[in-house]
PDB file as gemmi writes it, atoms N, CA and C in Angstrom:
CRYST1    1.000    1.000    1.000  90.00  90.00  90.00 P 1                      
ATOM      1  N   MET A   1       0.821  -1.168  -0.107  1.00  0.00           N  
ATOM      2  CA  MET A   1       0.059  -0.069  -0.069  1.00  0.00           C  
ATOM      3  C   MET A   1       1.006   1.213   0.007  1.00  0.00           C  
ATOM      4  N   LYS A   2       0.536   2.223  -0.833  1.00  0.00           N  
ATOM      5  CA  LYS A   2       1.390   3.396  -0.967  1.00  0.00           C  
ATOM      6  C   LYS A   2       1.305   4.337   0.289  1.00  0.00           C  
ATOM      7  N   ALA A   3       2.320   5.096   0.465  1.00  0.00           N  
ATOM      8  CA  ALA A   3       2.167   5.918   1.640  1.00  0.00           C  
ATOM      9  C   ALA A   3       1.148   7.060   1.583  1.00  0.00           C  
ATOM     10  N   THR A   4       0.970   7.487   0.548  1.00  0.00           N  
ATOM     11  CA  THR A   4      -0.160   8.533   0.337  1.00  0.00           C  
ATOM     12  C   THR A   4      -1.457   7.844   0.645  1.00  0.00           C  
ATOM     13  N   THR A   5      -1.913   6.599   0.252  1.00  0.00           N  
ATOM     14  CA  THR A   5      -2.973   5.927   0.709  1.00  0.00           C  
ATOM     15  C   THR A   5      -3.253   5.805   2.085  1.00  0.00           C  
ATOM     16  N   LYS A   6      -2.117   5.417   2.706  1.00  0.00           N  
ATOM     17  CA  LYS A   6      -2.155   5.155   4.225  1.00  0.00           C  
ATOM     18  C   LYS A   6      -2.489   6.591   4.882  1.00  0.00           C  
ATOM     19  N   LEU A   7      -1.782   7.714   4.343  1.00  0.00           N  
ATOM     20  CA  LEU A   7      -2.056   8.905   4.854  1.00  0.00           C  
ATOM     21  C   LEU A   7      -3.575   9.364   4.777  1.00  0.00           C  
ATOM     22  N   TRP A   8      -4.309   9.029   3.501  1.00  0.00           N  
ATOM     23  CA  TRP A   8      -5.613   9.422   3.394  1.00  0.00           C  
ATOM     24  C   TRP A   8      -6.516   8.446   4.341  1.00  0.00           C  
ATOM     25  N   ILE A   9      -6.060   7.302   4.394  1.00  0.00           N  
ATOM     26  CA  ILE A   9      -6.999   6.409   5.458  1.00  0.00           C  
ATOM     27  C   ILE A   9      -6.772   6.831   6.938  1.00  0.00           C  
ATOM     28  N   GLY A  10      -5.542   7.402   7.275  1.00  0.00           N  
ATOM     29  CA  GLY A  10      -5.473   7.881   8.652  1.00  0.00           C  
ATOM     30  C   GLY A  10      -6.236   9.150   8.666  1.00  0.00           C  
ATOM     31  N   LEU A  11      -6.131  10.099   7.718  1.00  0.00           N  
ATOM     32  CA  LEU A  11      -7.002  11.356   7.862  1.00  0.00           C  
ATOM     33  C   LEU A  11      -8.521  11.019   7.894  1.00  0.00           C  
ATOM     34  N   LEU A  12      -8.858  10.144   7.087  1.00  0.00           N  
ATOM     35  CA  LEU A  12     -10.417   9.669   7.147  1.00  0.00           C  
ATOM     36  C   LEU A  12     -10.598   9.201   8.551  1.00  0.00           C  
ATOM     37  N   ALA A  13      -9.929   8.392   9.001  1.00  0.00           N  
ATOM     38  CA  ALA A  13     -10.148   7.724  10.434  1.00  0.00           C  
ATOM     39  C   ALA A  13     -10.227   8.721  11.417  1.00  0.00           C  
ATOM     40  N   LEU A  14      -9.380   9.805  11.325  1.00  0.00           N  
ATOM     41  CA  LEU A  14      -9.375  10.960  12.370  1.00  0.00           C  
ATOM     42  C   LEU A  14     -10.768  11.857  12.133  1.00  0.00           C  
ATOM     43  N   VAL A  15     -11.095  12.063  10.933  1.00  0.00           N  
ATOM     44  CA  VAL A  15     -12.317  12.793  10.824  1.00  0.00           C  
ATOM     45  C   VAL A  15     -13.489  12.005  11.216  1.00  0.00           C  
ATOM     46  N   VAL A  16     -13.562  10.732  10.902  1.00  0.00           N  
ATOM     47  CA  VAL A  16     -14.767  10.017  11.469  1.00  0.00           C  
ATOM     48  C   VAL A  16     -14.728   9.832  12.975  1.00  0.00           C  
ATOM     49  N   LEU A  17     -13.571   9.845  13.652  1.00  0.00           N  
ATOM     50  CA  LEU A  17     -13.333   9.815  15.082  1.00  0.00           C  
ATOM     51  C   LEU A  17     -13.724  10.987  15.773  1.00  0.00           C  
ATOM     52  N   SER A  18     -13.629  12.275  15.001  1.00  0.00           N  
ATOM     53  CA  SER A  18     -13.741  13.658  15.657  1.00  0.00           C  
ATOM     54  C   SER A  18     -14.872  13.835  16.368  1.00  0.00           C  
ATOM     55  N   PRO A  19     -16.093  13.107  16.285  1.00  0.00           N  
ATOM     56  CA  PRO A  19     -17.165  13.253  17.140  1.00  0.00           C  
ATOM     57  C   PRO A  19     -16.967  12.935  18.457  1.00  0.00           C  
ATOM     58  N   LEU A  20     -15.956  12.166  18.898  1.00  0.00           N  
ATOM     59  CA  LEU A  20     -15.647  11.665  20.234  1.00  0.00           C  
ATOM     60  C   LEU A  20     -15.360  12.914  21.031  1.00  0.00           C  
ATOM     61  N   GLY A  21     -14.981  13.978  20.419  1.00  0.00           N  
ATOM     62  CA  GLY A  21     -14.791  15.249  21.180  1.00  0.00           C  
ATOM     63  C   GLY A  21     -15.981  15.861  21.833  1.00  0.00           C  
ATOM     64  N   ILE A  22     -17.318  15.507  21.331  1.00  0.00           N  
ATOM     65  CA  ILE A  22     -18.483  15.818  21.947  1.00  0.00           C  
ATOM     66  C   ILE A  22     -19.187  14.718  22.522  1.00  0.00           C  
ATOM     67  N   VAL A  23     -19.001  13.585  22.153  1.00  0.00           N  
ATOM     68  CA  VAL A  23     -19.802  12.319  22.645  1.00  0.00           C  
ATOM     69  C   VAL A  23     -19.205  12.133  24.047  1.00  0.00           C  
ATOM     70  N   LEU A  24     -17.947  11.938  24.128  1.00  0.00           N  
ATOM     71  CA  LEU A  24     -17.248  11.469  25.387  1.00  0.00           C  
ATOM     72  C   LEU A  24     -17.607  12.666  26.649  1.00  0.00           C  
ATOM     73  N   PRO A  25     -17.473  13.883  26.445  1.00  0.00           N  
ATOM     74  CA  PRO A  25     -17.828  14.776  27.448  1.00  0.00           C  
ATOM     75  C   PRO A  25     -19.239  14.672  27.817  1.00  0.00           C  
ATOM     76  N   ALA A  26     -20.078  14.514  26.801  1.00  0.00           N  
ATOM     77  CA  ALA A  26     -21.481  14.419  27.085  1.00  0.00           C  
ATOM     78  C   ALA A  26     -21.847  13.198  27.876  1.00  0.00           C  
ATOM     79  N   LYS A  27     -21.186  11.893  27.596  1.00  0.00           N  
ATOM     80  CA  LYS A  27     -21.278  10.809  28.471  1.00  0.00           C  
ATOM     81  C   LYS A  27     -20.823  10.936  29.768  1.00  0.00           C  
ATOM     82  N   PHE A  28     -19.821  11.458  29.986  1.00  0.00           N  
ATOM     83  CA  PHE A  28     -19.091  11.542  31.184  1.00  0.00           C  
ATOM     84  C   PHE A  28     -19.518  12.845  32.064  1.00  0.00           C  
ATOM     85  N   GLY A  29     -20.351  13.622  31.587  1.00  0.00           N  
ATOM     86  CA  GLY A  29     -20.883  14.957  32.385  1.00  0.00           C  
ATOM     87  C   GLY A  29     -19.920  15.947  32.352  1.00  0.00           C  
ATOM     88  N   ALA A  30     -18.994  15.950  31.397  1.00  0.00           N  
ATOM     89  CA  ALA A  30     -17.983  17.144  31.511  1.00  0.00           C  
ATOM     90  C   ALA A  30     -18.596  18.395  30.846  1.00  0.00           C  
ATOM     91  N   GLU A  31     -18.266  19.455  30.955  1.00  0.00           N  
ATOM     92  CA  GLU A  31     -18.786  20.626  30.494  1.00  0.00           C  
ATOM     93  C   GLU A  31     -18.504  20.991  28.983  1.00  0.00           C  
ATOM     94  N   SER A  32     -17.149  20.704  28.588  1.00  0.00           N  
ATOM     95  CA  SER A  32     -16.790  20.817  27.243  1.00  0.00           C  
ATOM     96  C   SER A  32     -15.672  19.759  26.966  1.00  0.00           C  
ATOM     97  N   ALA A  33     -15.349  19.642  25.635  1.00  0.00           N  
ATOM     98  CA  ALA A  33     -14.282  18.942  25.366  1.00  0.00           C  
ATOM     99  C   ALA A  33     -12.914  19.451  25.826  1.00  0.00           C  
ATOM    100  N   TRP A  34     -11.937  18.519  26.066  1.00  0.00           N  
ATOM    101  CA  TRP A  34     -10.813  18.853  26.584  1.00  0.00           C  
ATOM    102  C   TRP A  34     -10.014  19.611  25.737  1.00  0.00           C  
ATOM    103  N   GLY A  35      -9.440  20.917  26.328  1.00  0.00           N  
ATOM    104  CA  GLY A  35      -8.665  21.861  25.431  1.00  0.00           C  
ATOM    105  C   GLY A  35      -9.468  22.760  24.608  1.00  0.00           C  
ATOM    106  N   GLU A  36     -10.783  22.645  24.705  1.00  0.00           N  
ATOM    107  CA  GLU A  36     -11.575  23.541  23.840  1.00  0.00           C  
ATOM    108  C   GLU A  36     -12.392  24.620  24.842  1.00  0.00           C  
ATOM    109  N   TRP A  37     -11.795  24.936  25.789  1.00  0.00           N  
ATOM    110  CA  TRP A  37     -12.499  25.861  26.799  1.00  0.00           C  
ATOM    111  C   TRP A  37     -12.390  27.237  26.254  1.00  0.00           C  
ATOM    112  N   SER A  38     -13.284  28.048  26.684  1.00  0.00           N  
ATOM    113  CA  SER A  38     -13.425  29.457  26.558  1.00  0.00           C  
ATOM    114  C   SER A  38     -12.713  30.134  27.652  1.00  0.00           C  
ATOM    115  N   GLY A  39     -12.366  31.432  27.516  1.00  0.00           N  
ATOM    116  CA  GLY A  39     -11.667  32.139  28.597  1.00  0.00           C  
ATOM    117  C   GLY A  39     -12.405  32.068  29.826  1.00  0.00           C  
ATOM    118  N   GLU A  40     -13.832  32.183  29.855  1.00  0.00           N  
ATOM    119  CA  GLU A  40     -14.403  32.100  31.174  1.00  0.00           C  
ATOM    120  C   GLU A  40     -14.335  30.774  31.857  1.00  0.00           C  
ATOM    121  N   GLU A  41     -14.224  29.698  30.972  1.00  0.00           N  
ATOM    122  CA  GLU A  41     -14.124  28.340  31.473  1.00  0.00           C  
ATOM    123  C   GLU A  41     -12.690  28.027  32.044  1.00  0.00           C  
ATOM    124  N   ILE A  42     -11.632  28.649  31.330  1.00  0.00           N  
ATOM    125  CA  ILE A  42     -10.159  28.716  31.900  1.00  0.00           C  
ATOM    126  C   ILE A  42     -10.303  29.341  33.330  1.00  0.00           C  
ATOM    127  N   GLN A  43     -10.934  30.497  33.399  1.00  0.00           N  
ATOM    128  CA  GLN A  43     -10.778  31.395  34.444  1.00  0.00           C  
ATOM    129  C   GLN A  43     -11.380  30.466  35.823  1.00  0.00           C  
ATOM    130  N   LYS A  44     -12.524  29.818  35.325  1.00  0.00           N  
ATOM    131  CA  LYS A  44     -13.273  28.985  36.280  1.00  0.00           C  
ATOM    132  C   LYS A  44     -12.454  27.797  36.872  1.00  0.00           C  
ATOM    133  N   LEU A  45     -11.675  27.179  35.889  1.00  0.00           N  
ATOM    134  CA  LEU A  45     -10.862  26.012  36.224  1.00  0.00           C  
ATOM    135  C   LEU A  45      -9.579  26.436  36.777  1.00  0.00           C  
ATOM    136  N   VAL A  46      -8.856  27.333  36.495  1.00  0.00           N  
ATOM    137  CA  VAL A  46      -7.533  27.599  37.031  1.00  0.00           C  
ATOM    138  C   VAL A  46      -7.566  28.770  37.923  1.00  0.00           C  
ATOM    139  N   GLY A  47      -8.674  29.594  38.048  1.00  0.00           N  
ATOM    140  CA  GLY A  47      -8.614  30.655  38.927  1.00  0.00           C  
ATOM    141  C   GLY A  47      -8.151  31.997  38.346  1.00  0.00           C  
ATOM    142  N   TYR A  48      -7.615  32.136  37.176  1.00  0.00           N  
ATOM    143  CA  TYR A  48      -7.243  33.214  36.467  1.00  0.00           C  
ATOM    144  C   TYR A  48      -7.187  33.046  35.063  1.00  0.00           C  
ATOM    145  N   LEU A  49      -7.313  34.214  34.315  1.00  0.00           N  
ATOM    146  CA  LEU A  49      -7.191  34.069  32.740  1.00  0.00           C  
ATOM    147  C   LEU A  49      -5.765  34.789  32.449  1.00  0.00           C  
ATOM    148  N   PRO A  50      -4.817  33.792  31.783  1.00  0.00           N  
ATOM    149  CA  PRO A  50      -3.715  34.429  31.396  1.00  0.00           C  
ATOM    150  C   PRO A  50      -3.779  35.763  30.557  1.00  0.00           C  
ATOM    151  N   SER A  51      -2.953  36.608  30.629  1.00  0.00           N  
ATOM    152  CA  SER A  51      -3.037  38.053  30.067  1.00  0.00           C  
ATOM    153  C   SER A  51      -2.943  37.936  28.530  1.00  0.00           C  
ATOM    154  N   GLY A  52      -2.143  37.048  28.169  1.00  0.00           N  
ATOM    155  CA  GLY A  52      -1.977  36.885  26.601  1.00  0.00           C  
ATOM    156  C   GLY A  52      -3.290  36.360  26.145  1.00  0.00           C  
ATOM    157  N   MET A  53      -3.774  35.321  26.732  1.00  0.00           N  
ATOM    158  CA  MET A  53      -4.996  34.812  26.272  1.00  0.00           C  
ATOM    159  C   MET A  53      -6.199  35.771  26.274  1.00  0.00           C  
ATOM    160  N   SER A  54      -6.229  36.705  27.312  1.00  0.00           N  
ATOM    161  CA  SER A  54      -7.235  37.700  27.191  1.00  0.00           C  
ATOM    162  C   SER A  54      -7.205  38.565  26.235  1.00  0.00           C  
ATOM    163  N   GLN A  55      -5.953  38.962  25.909  1.00  0.00           N  
ATOM    164  CA  GLN A  55      -5.604  39.962  24.689  1.00  0.00           C  
ATOM    165  C   GLN A  55      -5.963  39.354  23.361  1.00  0.00           C  
ATOM    166  N   LEU A  56      -5.816  38.115  23.178  1.00  0.00           N  
ATOM    167  CA  LEU A  56      -5.929  37.650  21.782  1.00  0.00           C  
ATOM    168  C   LEU A  56      -7.193  36.840  21.764  1.00  0.00           C  
ATOM    169  N   ALA A  57      -8.039  36.944  22.686  1.00  0.00           N  
ATOM    170  CA  ALA A  57      -9.391  36.167  22.603  1.00  0.00           C  
ATOM    171  C   ALA A  57     -10.293  36.481  21.404  1.00  0.00           C  
ATOM    172  N   ASP A  58     -10.291  37.783  21.127  1.00  0.00           N  
ATOM    173  CA  ASP A  58     -11.171  38.244  20.151  1.00  0.00           C  
ATOM    174  C   ASP A  58     -10.558  38.388  18.749  1.00  0.00           C  
ATOM    175  N   LEU A  59      -9.390  37.977  18.687  1.00  0.00           N  
ATOM    176  CA  LEU A  59      -8.553  38.065  17.362  1.00  0.00           C  
ATOM    177  C   LEU A  59      -9.170  37.185  16.322  1.00  0.00           C  
ATOM    178  N   TRP A  60      -9.784  35.946  16.513  1.00  0.00           N  
ATOM    179  CA  TRP A  60     -10.157  35.019  15.520  1.00  0.00           C  
ATOM    180  C   TRP A  60     -11.638  34.698  15.910  1.00  0.00           C  
ATOM    181  N   LYS A  61     -12.350  34.623  14.929  1.00  0.00           N  
ATOM    182  CA  LYS A  61     -13.693  34.071  15.063  1.00  0.00           C  
ATOM    183  C   LYS A  61     -13.914  32.825  14.196  1.00  0.00           C  
ATOM    184  N   ALA A  62     -14.179  31.678  14.821  1.00  0.00           N  
ATOM    185  CA  ALA A  62     -14.268  30.467  14.140  1.00  0.00           C  
ATOM    186  C   ALA A  62     -15.338  30.534  12.986  1.00  0.00           C  
ATOM    187  N   PRO A  63     -14.979  29.945  11.840  1.00  0.00           N  
ATOM    188  CA  PRO A  63     -16.199  30.108  10.853  1.00  0.00           C  
ATOM    189  C   PRO A  63     -17.306  29.001  11.232  1.00  0.00           C  
ATOM    190  N   LEU A  64     -17.107  27.926  11.906  1.00  0.00           N  
ATOM    191  CA  LEU A  64     -18.116  27.128  12.495  1.00  0.00           C  
ATOM    192  C   LEU A  64     -17.982  26.887  13.945  1.00  0.00           C  
ATOM    193  N   PRO A  65     -18.520  27.972  14.651  1.00  0.00           N  
ATOM    194  CA  PRO A  65     -18.168  27.759  16.063  1.00  0.00           C  
ATOM    195  C   PRO A  65     -18.843  26.698  16.692  1.00  0.00           C  
ATOM    196  N   GLY A  66     -18.241  26.049  17.602  1.00  0.00           N  
ATOM    197  CA  GLY A  66     -18.626  24.666  18.274  1.00  0.00           C  
ATOM    198  C   GLY A  66     -18.729  23.491  17.182  1.00  0.00           C  
ATOM    199  N   TYR A  67     -18.052  23.798  16.106  1.00  0.00           N  
ATOM    200  CA  TYR A  67     -18.146  22.780  15.004  1.00  0.00           C  
ATOM    201  C   TYR A  67     -19.620  22.403  14.484  1.00  0.00           C  
ATOM    202  N   ALA A  68     -20.519  23.270  14.717  1.00  0.00           N  
ATOM    203  CA  ALA A  68     -21.807  23.273  14.384  1.00  0.00           C  
ATOM    204  C   ALA A  68     -22.304  24.050  13.250  1.00  0.00           C  
ATOM    205  N   LEU A  69     -23.081  23.666  12.381  1.00  0.00           N  
ATOM    206  CA  LEU A  69     -23.684  24.487  11.385  1.00  0.00           C  
ATOM    207  C   LEU A  69     -24.666  25.488  12.172  1.00  0.00           C  
ATOM    208  N   ARG A  70     -24.835  26.748  11.553  1.00  0.00           N  
ATOM    209  CA  ARG A  70     -25.446  27.862  12.291  1.00  0.00           C  
ATOM    210  C   ARG A  70     -27.007  27.352  12.519  1.00  0.00           C  
ATOM    211  N   GLY A  71     -27.340  27.394  13.737  1.00  0.00           N  
ATOM    212  CA  GLY A  71     -28.659  27.195  14.145  1.00  0.00           C  
ATOM    213  C   GLY A  71     -28.834  25.742  14.685  1.00  0.00           C  
ATOM    214  N   GLN A  72     -27.570  25.011  14.613  1.00  0.00           N  
ATOM    215  CA  GLN A  72     -27.603  23.609  15.173  1.00  0.00           C  
ATOM    216  C   GLN A  72     -26.965  23.453  16.459  1.00  0.00           C  
ATOM    217  N   GLU A  73     -26.624  24.479  17.204  1.00  0.00           N  
ATOM    218  CA  GLU A  73     -25.677  24.505  18.415  1.00  0.00           C  
ATOM    219  C   GLU A  73     -26.395  23.642  19.405  1.00  0.00           C  
ATOM    220  N   SER A  74     -27.838  23.664  19.416  1.00  0.00           N  
ATOM    221  CA  SER A  74     -28.466  22.822  20.558  1.00  0.00           C  
ATOM    222  C   SER A  74     -29.128  21.546  19.952  1.00  0.00           C  
ATOM    223  N   ALA A  75     -28.650  21.130  18.738  1.00  0.00           N  
ATOM    224  CA  ALA A  75     -29.115  19.916  18.114  1.00  0.00           C  
ATOM    225  C   ALA A  75     -29.012  18.702  18.947  1.00  0.00           C  
ATOM    226  N   PRO A  76     -29.575  17.571  18.642  1.00  0.00           N  
ATOM    227  CA  PRO A  76     -29.250  16.302  19.346  1.00  0.00           C  
ATOM    228  C   PRO A  76     -27.850  15.893  18.980  1.00  0.00           C  
ATOM    229  N   LEU A  77     -27.267  14.969  19.922  1.00  0.00           N  
ATOM    230  CA  LEU A  77     -25.744  14.611  19.727  1.00  0.00           C  
ATOM    231  C   LEU A  77     -25.630  14.116  18.330  1.00  0.00           C  
ATOM    232  N   GLY A  78     -26.419  13.233  17.850  1.00  0.00           N  
ATOM    233  CA  GLY A  78     -26.250  12.547  16.497  1.00  0.00           C  
ATOM    234  C   GLY A  78     -25.991  13.683  15.418  1.00  0.00           C  
ATOM    235  N   ALA A  79     -26.821  14.664  15.443  1.00  0.00           N  
ATOM    236  CA  ALA A  79     -26.647  15.659  14.377  1.00  0.00           C  
ATOM    237  C   ALA A  79     -25.403  16.359  14.656  1.00  0.00           C  
ATOM    238  N   LEU A  80     -25.006  16.748  15.902  1.00  0.00           N  
ATOM    239  CA  LEU A  80     -23.782  17.451  16.111  1.00  0.00           C  
ATOM    240  C   LEU A  80     -22.555  16.613  15.719  1.00  0.00           C  
ATOM    241  N   SER A  81     -22.711  15.299  15.836  1.00  0.00           N  
ATOM    242  CA  SER A  81     -21.614  14.519  15.439  1.00  0.00           C  
ATOM    243  C   SER A  81     -21.496  14.626  13.888  1.00  0.00           C  
ATOM    244  N   LEU A  82     -22.530  14.610  13.107  1.00  0.00           N  
ATOM    245  CA  LEU A  82     -22.395  14.777  11.536  1.00  0.00           C  
ATOM    246  C   LEU A  82     -21.897  16.079  11.353  1.00  0.00           C  
ATOM    247  N   SER A  83     -22.199  17.142  12.187  1.00  0.00           N  
ATOM    248  CA  SER A  83     -21.539  18.522  11.933  1.00  0.00           C  
ATOM    249  C   SER A  83     -19.927  18.483  12.190  1.00  0.00           C  
ATOM    250  N   TYR A  84     -19.648  17.582  13.280  1.00  0.00           N  
ATOM    251  CA  TYR A  84     -18.111  17.464  13.561  1.00  0.00           C  
ATOM    252  C   TYR A  84     -17.435  16.874  12.294  1.00  0.00           C  
ATOM    253  N   ILE A  85     -18.113  15.788  11.733  1.00  0.00           N  
ATOM    254  CA  ILE A  85     -17.537  15.117  10.658  1.00  0.00           C  
ATOM    255  C   ILE A  85     -17.303  16.116   9.325  1.00  0.00           C  
ATOM    256  N   ALA A  86     -18.383  16.825   9.319  1.00  0.00           N  
ATOM    257  CA  ALA A  86     -18.508  17.725   8.102  1.00  0.00           C  
ATOM    258  C   ALA A  86     -17.336  18.848   8.315  1.00  0.00           C  
ATOM    259  N   SER A  87     -17.224  19.290   9.435  1.00  0.00           N  
ATOM    260  CA  SER A  87     -16.192  20.366   9.858  1.00  0.00           C  
ATOM    261  C   SER A  87     -14.847  19.769   9.624  1.00  0.00           C  
ATOM    262  N   GLY A  88     -14.670  18.430   9.974  1.00  0.00           N  
ATOM    263  CA  GLY A  88     -13.255  17.768   9.703  1.00  0.00           C  
ATOM    264  C   GLY A  88     -13.019  17.640   8.279  1.00  0.00           C  
ATOM    265  N   VAL A  89     -14.123  17.364   7.529  1.00  0.00           N  
ATOM    266  CA  VAL A  89     -13.772  17.218   6.149  1.00  0.00           C  
ATOM    267  C   VAL A  89     -13.547  18.492   5.427  1.00  0.00           C  
ATOM    268  N   LEU A  90     -14.192  19.544   5.964  1.00  0.00           N  
ATOM    269  CA  LEU A  90     -13.988  21.044   5.386  1.00  0.00           C  
ATOM    270  C   LEU A  90     -12.702  21.374   5.754  1.00  0.00           C  
ATOM    271  N   GLY A  91     -12.175  21.132   7.087  1.00  0.00           N  
ATOM    272  CA  GLY A  91     -10.835  21.601   7.365  1.00  0.00           C  
ATOM    273  C   GLY A  91      -9.734  20.779   6.680  1.00  0.00           C  
ATOM    274  N   VAL A  92      -9.925  19.372   6.516  1.00  0.00           N  
ATOM    275  CA  VAL A  92      -8.888  18.761   5.603  1.00  0.00           C  
ATOM    276  C   VAL A  92      -8.961  19.145   4.146  1.00  0.00           C  
ATOM    277  N   ALA A  93     -10.110  19.472   3.638  1.00  0.00           N  
ATOM    278  CA  ALA A  93     -10.070  19.933   2.314  1.00  0.00           C  
ATOM    279  C   ALA A  93      -9.369  21.352   2.167  1.00  0.00           C  
ATOM    280  N   VAL A  94      -9.615  22.088   3.050  1.00  0.00           N  
ATOM    281  CA  VAL A  94      -9.021  23.421   3.012  1.00  0.00           C  
ATOM    282  C   VAL A  94      -7.221  23.362   3.196  1.00  0.00           C  
ATOM    283  N   VAL A  95      -7.053  22.613   4.001  1.00  0.00           N  
ATOM    284  CA  VAL A  95      -5.581  22.308   4.126  1.00  0.00           C  
ATOM    285  C   VAL A  95      -4.883  21.698   2.937  1.00  0.00           C  
ATOM    286  N   VAL A  96      -5.513  20.812   2.519  1.00  0.00           N  
ATOM    287  CA  VAL A  96      -4.938  20.057   1.208  1.00  0.00           C  
ATOM    288  C   VAL A  96      -4.926  21.023   0.214  1.00  0.00           C  
ATOM    289  N   GLY A  97      -5.946  21.856  -0.125  1.00  0.00           N  
ATOM    290  CA  GLY A  97      -6.050  22.676  -1.144  1.00  0.00           C  
ATOM    291  C   GLY A  97      -5.019  23.742  -1.049  1.00  0.00           C  
ATOM    292  N   VAL A  98      -4.890  24.371   0.113  1.00  0.00           N  
ATOM    293  CA  VAL A  98      -3.898  25.372   0.281  1.00  0.00           C  
ATOM    294  C   VAL A  98      -2.570  24.766   0.003  1.00  0.00           C  
ATOM    295  N   SER A  99      -2.233  23.599   0.556  1.00  0.00           N  
ATOM    296  CA  SER A  99      -0.932  22.752   0.353  1.00  0.00           C  
ATOM    297  C   SER A  99      -0.655  22.557  -1.098  1.00  0.00           C  
ATOM    298  N   ILE A 100      -1.591  22.126  -1.827  1.00  0.00           N  
ATOM    299  CA  ILE A 100      -1.414  21.922  -3.308  1.00  0.00           C  
ATOM    300  C   ILE A 100      -1.138  23.314  -3.987  1.00  0.00           C  
ATOM    301  N   LEU A 101      -2.083  24.323  -3.777  1.00  0.00           N  
ATOM    302  CA  LEU A 101      -1.648  25.611  -4.404  1.00  0.00           C  
ATOM    303  C   LEU A 101      -0.275  26.092  -4.090  1.00  0.00           C  
ATOM    304  N   LEU A 102       0.174  26.114  -2.774  1.00  0.00           N  
ATOM    305  CA  LEU A 102       1.347  26.525  -2.333  1.00  0.00           C  
ATOM    306  C   LEU A 102       2.542  25.772  -3.018  1.00  0.00           C  
ATOM    307  N   GLY A 103       2.356  24.423  -3.055  1.00  0.00           N  
ATOM    308  CA  GLY A 103       3.418  23.630  -3.683  1.00  0.00           C  
ATOM    309  C   GLY A 103       3.477  23.870  -5.070  1.00  0.00           C  
ATOM    310  N   LYS A 104       2.455  24.046  -5.902  1.00  0.00           N  
ATOM    311  CA  LYS A 104       2.433  24.533  -7.331  1.00  0.00           C  
ATOM    312  C   LYS A 104       3.219  25.916  -7.503  1.00  0.00           C  
ATOM    313  N   ALA A 105       2.815  26.816  -6.621  1.00  0.00           N  
ATOM    314  CA  ALA A 105       3.497  28.199  -6.669  1.00  0.00           C  
ATOM    315  C   ALA A 105       4.930  28.066  -6.367  1.00  0.00           C  
ATOM    316  N   LEU A 106       5.303  27.354  -5.427  1.00  0.00           N  
ATOM    317  CA  LEU A 106       6.726  27.218  -5.154  1.00  0.00           C  
ATOM    318  C   LEU A 106       7.523  26.445  -6.297  1.00  0.00           C  
ATOM    319  N   ALA A 107       6.799  25.301  -6.864  1.00  0.00           N  
ATOM    320  CA  ALA A 107       7.450  24.661  -8.014  1.00  0.00           C  
ATOM    321  C   ALA A 107       7.549  25.554  -9.074  1.00  0.00           C  
ATOM    322  N   ARG A 108       6.669  26.435  -9.416  1.00  0.00           N  
ATOM    323  CA  ARG A 108       6.716  27.385 -10.548  1.00  0.00           C  
ATOM    324  C   ARG A 108       7.929  28.316 -10.341  1.00  0.00           C  
ATOM    325  N   ARG A 109       7.965  28.963  -9.190  1.00  0.00           N  
ATOM    326  CA  ARG A 109       8.909  29.801  -8.778  1.00  0.00           C  
ATOM    327  C   ARG A 109      10.492  29.165  -8.837  1.00  0.00           C  
ATOM    328  N   GLU A 110      10.550  27.924  -8.411  1.00  0.00           N  
ATOM    329  CA  GLU A 110      11.781  27.258  -8.441  1.00  0.00           C  
ATOM    330  C   GLU A 110      12.322  27.041  -9.874  1.00  0.00           C  
ATOM    331  N   SER A 111      11.244  26.527 -10.816  1.00  0.00           N  
ATOM    332  CA  SER A 111      11.631  26.468 -12.014  1.00  0.00           C  
ATOM    333  C   SER A 111      11.902  27.633 -12.866  1.00  0.00           C  
ATOM    334  N   SER A 112      11.418  28.730 -12.531  1.00  0.00           N  
ATOM    335  CA  SER A 112      11.622  30.008 -13.249  1.00  0.00           C  
ATOM    336  C   SER A 112      13.020  30.518 -12.654  1.00  0.00           C  
ATOM    337  N   ASP A 113      13.329  30.298 -11.353  1.00  0.00           N  
ATOM    338  CA  ASP A 113      14.624  30.780 -10.893  1.00  0.00           C  
ATOM    339  C   ASP A 113      15.814  29.887 -11.504  1.00  0.00           C  
ATOM    340  N   ALA A 114      15.526  28.535 -11.884  1.00  0.00           N  
ATOM    341  CA  ALA A 114      16.557  27.806 -12.357  1.00  0.00           C  
ATOM    342  C   ALA A 114      16.793  28.108 -13.864  1.00  0.00           C  
ATOM    343  N   SER A 115      16.050  28.743 -14.558  1.00  0.00           N  
ATOM    344  CA  SER A 115      15.999  29.133 -16.173  1.00  0.00           C  
ATOM    345  C   SER A 115      17.003  30.177 -16.237  1.00  0.00           C  
TER     346      SER A 115                                                      
END                                                                             
């Protein structure tokens, strides 16, 4: 099996397993997925909010907040799982697309520099 085929299989497995980020916290009564805490949650957990985090908190707005499509934030867990998978597919597609475009641009630049 080619290395690229193994890579695609691994990426697909990660995308399909991504709903575990919402299923496991819901099953065990956790408030949110590990590492996906808001500033308020961190302040509650740790007792303070690091200054760098408070300064950069509003710098980026996620295109799919909570990995859910607009209006689905309070949907049943099964629908949210599908949104997680769709979000993963979209993320992989964006990263692969940007990588391909960047690779082609660098290849063209390298070939024109060699001439």
